[in-house]
C-alpha positions as CSV (number, residue, x, y, z in Angstrom):
1,M,286.9,-62.5,197.0
2,L,287.3,-66.2,196.1
3,L,289.6,-65.2,193.2
4,A,291.7,-63.1,195.6
5,C,291.9,-66.0,198.0
6,M,293.0,-68.4,195.3
7,N,295.7,-66.0,194.0
8,L,296.5,-64.6,197.5
9,D,300.3,-64.3,197.0
10,D,299.9,-62.5,193.7
11,V,297.3,-60.1,195.2
12,I,299.5,-59.3,198.2
13,V,302.5,-58.7,195.9
14,T,300.4,-56.4,193.7
15,I,299.0,-54.4,196.6
16,R,302.4,-54.1,198.3
17,G,304.0,-52.9,195.0
18,A,301.4,-50.2,194.4
19,Q,302.3,-46.6,195.2
20,S,298.8,-45.8,196.5
21,S,295.5,-47.4,197.1
22,T,294.2,-46.0,193.8
23,D,297.1,-47.7,192.0
24,A,296.4,-50.9,193.8
25,K,292.8,-50.8,192.8
26,E,293.7,-50.2,189.2
27,L,296.2,-53.0,189.2
28,L,293.5,-55.4,190.6
29,Q,291.2,-54.3,187.9
30,S,293.8,-55.0,185.2
31,A,293.6,-58.0,182.9
32,K,295.8,-60.0,185.2
33,F,293.0,-60.3,187.8
34,G,290.0,-59.0,185.9
35,L,288.1,-57.7,188.9
36,S,285.4,-55.1,188.9
37,A,285.8,-51.8,190.7
38,D,283.6,-53.0,193.6
39,Q,285.5,-56.3,193.9
40,A,288.8,-54.5,194.0
41,E,287.6,-52.1,196.6
42,A,286.3,-55.0,198.7
43,I,289.7,-56.7,198.5
44,L,291.5,-53.6,199.5
45,S,289.2,-53.1,202.5
46,M,289.3,-56.8,203.5
47,Q,290.7,-57.7,206.9
48,L,293.3,-60.5,207.1
49,R,291.0,-62.7,209.2
50,R,288.9,-63.1,206.1
51,L,291.7,-65.1,204.5
52,T,291.3,-68.1,206.9
53,A,290.1,-71.4,205.6
54,L,286.8,-71.0,207.3
55,E,286.1,-67.8,205.4
56,Q,287.2,-69.4,202.1
57,D,284.6,-72.2,202.8
58,K,282.0,-69.5,203.4
59,L,283.0,-67.7,200.2
60,E,282.8,-71.0,198.2
61,A,279.4,-71.7,199.7
62,E,278.2,-68.2,198.8
63,E,279.5,-68.7,195.3
64,A,277.6,-72.0,194.9
65,E,274.5,-70.4,196.3
66,L,274.7,-67.4,193.9
67,E,275.3,-69.8,190.9
68,A,272.3,-71.8,191.9
69,D,270.3,-68.5,192.0
70,V,271.5,-67.6,188.6
71,V,270.5,-70.9,187.2
72,R,267.0,-70.8,188.8
73,L,266.4,-67.2,187.7
74,S,267.6,-67.9,184.2
75,A,265.2,-70.8,183.9
76,L,262.4,-68.6,185.3
77,L,263.1,-65.9,182.8
78,S,263.6,-68.2,179.8
79,E,259.8,-68.5,179.1
80,R,257.0,-66.1,179.5
81,A,254.7,-68.8,181.0
82,N,257.2,-69.4,183.8
83,V,257.2,-65.7,184.7
84,E,253.4,-65.5,184.6
85,A,253.1,-68.6,186.8
86,Y,255.6,-67.1,189.3
87,I,253.7,-63.8,189.4
88,S,250.5,-65.6,189.9
89,E,252.0,-67.6,192.8
90,E,253.3,-64.4,194.4
91,L,250.0,-62.7,194.1
92,T,248.2,-65.7,195.6
93,Q,250.5,-65.6,198.5
94,L,250.0,-61.9,199.0
95,K,246.2,-62.4,198.8
96,T,246.2,-65.0,201.5
97,A,248.7,-63.1,203.7
98,H,246.7,-59.9,203.6
99,A,243.2,-61.1,203.2
100,T,240.9,-59.4,205.7
101,P,237.1,-59.3,205.7
102,R,235.5,-56.1,204.7
103,R,234.6,-53.9,207.6
104,S,232.1,-51.6,205.9
105,S,229.0,-52.6,204.1
106,I,227.8,-51.5,200.7
107,E,224.1,-50.7,200.7
108,V,222.1,-50.5,197.5
109,E,219.4,-48.3,198.9
110,Y,220.2,-44.9,200.4
111,E,218.4,-41.7,201.1
112,E,219.4,-38.3,200.0
113,L,221.0,-36.1,202.6
114,S,220.3,-32.4,202.9
115,D,222.6,-29.7,204.3
116,M,220.5,-29.8,207.5
117,D,221.3,-33.5,207.9
118,L,225.0,-32.8,207.7
119,T,224.9,-29.9,210.2
120,P,225.4,-31.1,213.8
121,K,222.5,-30.5,216.1
122,E,223.7,-28.6,219.2
123,A,222.7,-25.7,221.3
124,C,224.1,-22.4,220.1
125,V,224.2,-18.7,220.9
126,I,223.2,-16.2,218.2
127,V,224.6,-12.7,218.7
128,Q,223.0,-9.6,217.2
129,V,225.4,-6.9,216.3
130,R,223.9,-3.6,215.3
131,S,226.6,-2.6,212.9
132,C,226.6,-5.9,211.0
133,T,224.1,-7.2,208.6
134,W,224.8,-10.8,209.6
135,W,224.4,-12.5,212.9
136,P,227.2,-14.7,214.1
137,C,226.4,-18.1,215.6
138,F,228.6,-19.7,218.3
139,S,228.3,-23.1,219.9
140,C,227.6,-23.1,223.6
141,S,230.8,-24.8,224.4
142,T,232.8,-22.0,222.7
143,V,230.9,-19.3,224.6
144,R,231.5,-21.1,227.9
145,A,235.2,-21.3,227.2
146,R,235.4,-17.5,226.8
């Protein structure tokens, strides 16, 4: 965008001279401007209000910010120790941000549970059916609902 603002007259002449938007995009990607496909598409979809001096200042500020990010990240990735220190710092921040005390307790001693311990103790109705060899068992709440 900043390159387009600096060469605004050339960009406008190029876009006006193109037969279609596809041709304009290809011309912006040519060696004369050297823009990527995404940059050319952004320039073609850009509104004229983005060409004001205020927007150019914003673009220059964004460019400076991105260049600073590139320098910072290049320095970070230049040595393994830097990467490990950064990861350690991030993990420490996550640990402090999400640290909550344990809500359950871990007990060393426990007793064995049988099937009867796991079966709920409630009143039930046992129905004897003559034609069946098994006896169905229903909870009282189920029988009352019927």
